[in-house]
C-alpha positions as CSV (number, residue, x, y, z in Angstrom):
1,M,-6.4,17.8,29.3
2,D,-8.7,15.0,27.7
3,I,-7.7,14.5,24.0
4,R,-10.6,13.3,21.5
5,V,-9.4,11.1,18.9
6,L,-10.7,10.1,15.3
7,Y,-9.7,7.0,13.7
8,I,-10.8,7.0,10.1
9,A,-11.2,2.9,9.1
10,E,-9.2,1.8,6.0
11,I,-9.9,4.3,3.3
12,V,-10.8,2.3,-0.1
13,G,-10.4,4.1,-3.6
14,K,-11.9,7.2,-4.8
15,A,-15.0,6.6,-2.4
16,G,-13.0,6.6,0.8
17,I,-10.9,9.4,-0.4
18,Q,-14.2,11.8,-1.3
19,C,-15.8,10.5,2.1
20,V,-12.8,12.3,3.9
21,K,-12.8,15.0,1.7
22,Q,-16.4,16.1,2.3
23,L,-17.3,14.9,5.7
24,L,-14.1,15.2,7.6
25,P,-14.5,18.8,8.3
26,E,-18.0,18.3,9.8
27,I,-17.0,15.3,11.9
28,R,-14.2,17.3,13.2
29,E,-16.6,20.0,14.5
30,R,-19.3,18.2,15.7
31,Y,-17.4,15.8,17.6
32,S,-14.5,18.2,18.8
33,I,-11.8,15.9,17.7
34,D,-8.2,17.2,18.3
35,F,-6.2,14.4,16.6
36,V,-7.0,12.3,13.4
37,I,-5.5,9.3,12.3
38,G,-6.6,7.3,9.0
39,N,-5.7,3.7,7.6
40,I,-4.6,3.9,3.9
41,N,-3.9,0.4,3.1
42,G,-6.3,0.6,0.1
43,A,-6.4,4.3,-0.8
44,T,-4.9,3.8,-4.4
45,N,-7.3,1.7,-6.3
46,G,-8.3,-0.5,-3.3
47,T,-4.6,-1.7,-3.2
48,G,-2.3,0.2,-1.0
49,I,-1.5,4.0,-1.5
50,G,0.6,6.1,-3.9
51,K,2.5,9.4,-2.9
52,N,0.1,11.7,-4.2
53,H,-2.8,10.3,-2.3
54,A,-1.0,10.0,0.8
55,G,0.0,13.7,0.4
56,Y,-3.5,14.7,-0.6
57,L,-5.0,12.7,2.6
58,H,-2.7,14.3,4.8
59,K,-3.6,17.8,3.6
60,L,-7.3,17.0,4.4
61,G,-6.6,16.9,8.0
62,I,-5.3,13.3,8.8
63,S,-2.4,13.6,10.5
64,V,-1.2,10.0,10.7
65,L,-1.6,7.8,8.2
66,T,-1.3,3.9,9.0
67,G,-0.6,1.2,6.5
68,G,-0.6,-2.6,6.4
69,D,0.4,-5.4,4.4
70,K,0.1,-3.4,1.2
71,I,1.9,-0.3,2.2
72,Y,4.6,-1.0,-0.3
73,Y,2.5,-1.9,-3.1
74,K,2.9,1.4,-5.1
75,K,6.4,2.1,-6.1
76,D,6.3,6.0,-6.2
77,L,5.6,6.1,-2.3
78,V,8.4,3.3,-1.6
79,D,10.9,5.2,-3.5
80,D,9.9,8.6,-1.6
81,F,9.4,7.1,1.9
82,S,11.8,8.8,3.7
83,E,10.1,12.1,2.7
84,M,6.8,11.1,4.0
85,H,7.1,11.3,7.9
86,Y,3.6,11.2,8.5
87,V,2.9,7.6,6.7
88,L,3.5,4.3,8.8
89,R,4.6,1.0,7.8
90,P,4.4,-2.1,10.6
91,A,7.0,-1.8,13.1
92,N,7.4,-5.5,13.0
93,F,8.7,-5.4,9.2
94,P,12.1,-6.2,8.8
95,H,14.8,-3.5,9.7
96,E,15.6,-3.0,6.1
97,S,12.3,-2.3,5.3
98,P,12.2,1.5,4.3
99,G,10.0,4.0,6.2
100,R,9.0,4.3,9.9
101,S,6.6,2.8,12.0
102,W,5.9,5.2,14.6
103,K,5.1,8.8,15.0
104,T,4.9,11.1,17.9
105,C,2.8,14.2,17.6
106,T,2.1,17.1,20.1
107,V,-1.7,17.7,20.6
108,N,-2.9,20.6,22.9
109,G,0.4,20.3,24.6
110,R,0.5,16.2,24.8
111,K,2.3,14.1,23.0
112,I,0.5,11.2,21.4
113,T,2.5,8.1,19.4
114,V,0.8,6.1,16.7
115,V,2.2,3.1,16.0
116,S,1.3,0.3,13.2
117,I,1.7,-3.3,14.2
118,L,0.9,-6.1,11.7
119,G,-0.4,-9.3,12.6
120,Y,1.0,-13.0,12.6
121,T,-1.0,-15.1,10.8
122,G,-2.6,-15.0,7.3
123,F,-0.1,-12.6,5.7
124,M,1.6,-15.3,3.3
125,R,3.5,-12.8,1.1
126,I,5.2,-11.0,3.9
127,H,7.6,-12.2,6.7
128,A,6.9,-10.1,9.9
129,D,8.3,-10.6,13.4
130,N,5.8,-11.9,15.9
131,P,3.7,-8.8,17.4
132,F,3.2,-10.2,20.6
133,V,7.0,-10.6,21.2
134,Q,7.8,-7.6,19.8
135,L,5.6,-5.0,21.5
136,P,7.4,-5.1,24.9
137,F,10.5,-4.1,22.9
138,L,8.9,-1.3,21.2
139,L,6.9,-0.1,24.4
140,E,10.5,0.3,26.0
141,R,11.2,2.7,23.4
142,L,7.9,4.4,22.9
143,K,7.4,4.9,26.4
144,K,10.4,7.3,26.9
145,D,8.2,9.7,25.0
146,T,4.7,9.3,26.2
147,D,2.5,7.1,27.6
148,S,-0.6,7.8,25.4
149,I,0.4,5.1,22.8
150,I,-2.2,4.1,20.0
151,V,-1.9,0.9,18.4
152,D,-3.3,0.1,14.6
153,F,-3.2,-3.5,14.7
154,H,-3.7,-4.8,11.1
155,A,-4.4,-8.3,11.2
156,T,-6.6,-11.0,9.5
157,T,-8.5,-13.0,12.4
158,T,-10.4,-11.5,14.8
159,A,-9.0,-14.1,17.3
160,E,-5.6,-12.5,16.8
161,K,-7.1,-9.2,17.0
162,K,-9.2,-9.8,20.2
163,T,-6.0,-11.5,21.8
164,F,-3.5,-9.0,20.7
165,A,-6.0,-6.0,22.6
166,F,-6.2,-8.0,26.0
167,Y,-2.4,-8.5,25.9
168,A,-1.7,-4.7,25.2
169,D,-4.5,-3.7,27.9
170,G,-2.9,-1.5,30.2
171,K,0.1,-1.2,28.1
172,V,-1.1,1.2,25.5
173,S,-4.0,3.6,25.3
174,A,-5.9,2.0,22.0
175,V,-5.4,-0.9,20.1
176,I,-7.7,-0.3,16.8
177,G,-8.0,-3.3,14.5
178,S,-7.8,-2.9,10.8
179,H,-7.8,-5.3,7.7
180,G,-11.4,-6.8,7.7
181,R,-13.1,-4.0,6.2
182,V,-16.1,-4.7,8.3
183,Q,-16.8,-2.8,11.2
184,T,-17.6,-4.9,14.1
185,A,-19.9,-4.1,17.1
186,D,-17.6,-4.5,20.0
187,E,-16.0,-1.3,20.7
188,R,-15.1,-1.3,24.6
189,I,-12.7,-0.1,27.2
190,L,-10.7,-3.1,28.4
191,P,-10.5,-4.0,32.1
192,K,-6.7,-1.9,32.6
193,G,-8.1,1.2,30.5
194,T,-7.3,0.3,26.9
195,A,-9.7,1.3,24.3
196,A,-10.4,-1.5,21.8
197,I,-12.1,-2.6,18.5
198,T,-11.7,-5.9,16.9
199,D,-12.2,-4.0,13.4
200,A,-12.9,-0.3,12.8
201,G,-14.1,-1.3,8.9
202,R,-13.7,1.0,6.0
203,S,-14.3,4.3,4.5
204,G,-15.5,3.7,0.7
205,C,-18.7,2.0,-0.7
206,I,-20.7,-0.2,1.5
207,N,-22.6,-1.9,-1.2
208,A,-19.8,-3.5,-2.5
209,V,-17.1,-6.4,-1.6
210,G,-14.4,-4.9,0.8
211,G,-15.0,-1.6,-1.2
212,C,-14.5,-3.2,-4.6
213,S,-16.8,-4.2,-7.3
214,A,-18.9,-7.1,-6.3
215,N,-19.6,-8.4,-9.5
216,A,-15.4,-8.9,-10.1
217,A,-15.2,-10.5,-7.0
218,I,-18.0,-13.1,-7.8
219,Y,-15.9,-13.9,-11.2
220,E,-12.9,-14.1,-9.1
221,Y,-14.4,-16.9,-7.0
222,L,-15.9,-18.6,-10.0
223,S,-12.8,-18.4,-12.5
224,G,-9.7,-18.3,-10.1
225,I,-8.3,-15.1,-11.7
226,P,-7.1,-12.6,-9.2
227,N,-9.6,-9.5,-8.7
228,W,-7.4,-6.4,-9.9
229,T,-10.4,-3.8,-10.2
230,R,-10.5,-0.4,-8.6
231,G,-12.7,0.4,-5.9
232,E,-16.0,1.2,-6.6
233,E,-17.2,4.8,-7.6
234,P,-19.1,6.9,-5.0
235,T,-22.8,6.6,-6.2
236,K,-26.0,6.7,-4.0
237,E,-26.1,2.7,-5.3
238,T,-22.8,2.0,-4.1
239,L,-23.4,4.0,-0.3
240,P,-20.3,5.4,0.3
241,E,-19.6,6.1,4.1
242,L,-16.8,7.2,6.4
243,Q,-16.2,4.6,9.0
244,G,-14.2,4.6,12.2
245,V,-14.1,5.3,16.1
246,I,-13.8,7.9,18.4
247,F,-12.1,7.6,21.6
248,T,-10.9,10.1,24.2
249,L,-7.5,9.7,26.1
250,N,-7.4,10.5,29.8
251,D,-4.0,12.7,31.0
252,D,-2.6,9.4,32.1
253,G,-2.7,7.6,28.9
254,T,-5.7,5.5,29.8
255,A,-9.2,5.9,27.6
256,K,-12.0,7.3,28.8
257,D,-14.6,6.4,26.0
258,I,-15.1,4.7,22.7
259,M,-17.7,4.7,19.9
260,R,-18.2,3.5,16.8
261,L,-18.7,6.0,13.7
262,R,-20.6,5.5,10.4
263,E,-21.4,8.6,8.2
264,P,-22.7,8.6,5.1
265,L,-21.6,10.6,2.1
266,Y,-25.5,10.7,0.8
267,K,-27.7,11.8,3.5
268,D,-30.9,11.2,1.4
């Protein structure tokens, strides 16, 4: 039986959470979604995610929450990471890192595994292992449970995300790029059956910079003072929307199709 998967692009601040709360039920029904994944790297105030927000988004219907370079930015989540079985940190983090990096779920009688992986370039504060070297070792373990493996590849450059997708083609069901917070228009099924998109975008305010205040971002460039502002508030002027991709998995773990999703919070 085919499985329809919704991947919700990086949820940023209150606006992103509000988009999930109001739009997810209707999207699930309209597209007959069987399984929901969401990236939460900026869910709490635009940077990282707190324990309460993680629990809330899970209750709203997101089965697996993937992180990225900011997964440990909120102490309350780090302290209780072992209890948050549905929150993933990157698999190529050091072995001493708390939490889990993949989760296998049963969907309509089939097992599907979601794994979080961090890109190799551009993250100056984090020393993760080379994802290209780590992937074969990961697959050796993950494929003992299922051939349906979905990778959230959290990376800074489009070149690395595209390269990793081709490297993983035929080895996993989907490679969904994240971190850029700008949706790319290159969703496709690769030659060996893997669904891929360079960046799924963001769920939050579009009339903003990465979901956060444009004025604060301008001031950062003018002053050199880091932008610690919260995500923009969800108003008609800030144009909040839920972004992501929907893809269908065949019985053998290959992808049948993939489409981009952009659903505005305010319809008029």
